[in-house]
Every structure is written in structure tokens, then in C-alpha cells.
N, C-alpha and C positions, 0 to 999 in steps of 0.2 A: 640517969644512967641510960644511955642509948645503945642498944645492941643491934648492929646492922645485919647480923647473920640470922636468918630465919631457920631454925632447926627443924621446922615441920615440913619443909619442902623436900621432896625426894630429889636425889641428885641425878636420877635417870628416868626415862619414860617408863611407864608401866608396861609389862609384857602384854602382848596381844592376847585376847581371850581365845582359848582353845576352840571354842565353837565358831569363832569368826576368824579363822586363820587366813592370813593374807594369801591370795592366789597369784600375786605378781610374778612369782618364780615359775609359773606355768606358761607365761607369755614372753615372747621376744618380738619386738617391733610391733606390738599390738595384736599379734597373732598367737594362738595357742600352739605351743611347741609339740605337745602330745596330750591326748585325752588320758587322764590318769586311769590306771587299771584298778587301783584300790578304791573300793566303793565309797568310803568316807571322804577321801580326797576328791574323787569325781563329783560327789554330792556338793562339796564346797564350791567347786568350779561351776556346777549347774546353777546353784543359788546365785552366784555372782552374775552369770550370763542372764538369768531370768530378770534380775534386778536392774541390770544395766542396758539390756537390749529391748525389753518389752514393758510397755506402760500397763498399769493395772486395769484401767477401765476402757480397754480398746480391743476390738476383735481384729484378728490378723488372718489373712489368707495363707495357705500353705506356701505359695511363692514368696510372700512377704516374710514369713518365718525363715524360709531357706535363705533369702537374701541377707537378712539380719545375721544369721548364724555364719554365713559365708564370709562375713567381714572379719571373723576371727579364726575360721577353720574351714578347709575344703569339704570335710565330711559332714555336711549340714544334716543329712538324713540320720546319721548316728546320733548327733547331738539332739536333734528334734525328738527321736525315739526316747533317749535318756530323759529329756525334759518332761515328756508325757508320762513315762513309767514312774518317774519320781514324784509326779503330781504337781510339778512347778508350772507346767502348761496344761491346760485342758483343751480337749478337741470335741467338737460336736460329733454326734453319731455318724453323720454323713461326711465328716471330714472337711467341710467347707470353711469352718471358722475355728481359730485357735485363740485362746485367751490366757493371759498370765493368771495363775491362781492367786486368790486373795489371802490365802492362809500364810501366816508368817512362821518362820522357823526359829 
């Protein structure tokens, strides 16, 4: 007796994890439409930016950070501040070097 129907396979894809919500709706043409006002949603965007724009074991100058952020939004200084205050990017005391945090969320 051969049953070709597998009853253990879900008929739809699993729902995305609430901690890793997709941020694609915040982008249009590869650019951020608006920086979210809600802290939790903004944090999701910042995690995405840190993971996609900055390598873990590399130092960046402020102009390099600005250039990377400008690829997705004109207000690079606001995004840079948010990344620093959220702990996703660290900055040396003299402000010469930035680095992506190695802590995972």
C-alpha cells in the first residue's frame, strides 16, 4: 500500500518569527521610506542595517559609516546616532573609529 500524500508536511510556510520581522516594507527601491517612530520597529530596522551594511571585524571611519548609511537614507547622521545608542555600532572615545558590535540579538 503506497500513500503518495504526506500528511506531515505543512501546506503553507511558517509565519516569520516576531523577533525577526521582515523590514522589506520599510524600503522602496532599496531606500528607506521613513525611519520608524516606534522604538521596536526602528530597532528591527537598525539590526537589519548593522547586519547588511557593516562587517563584524572591521573598523570604519565616520565618512565610511555615513557613505554606507547614505546608500539607504539621506539622514545618515540620525541613523548613525540610532545605531550607536542602540549598541549596534560602537565608537572609539575620540570618534575616529566605528565598529559593528559583536553582540547578537
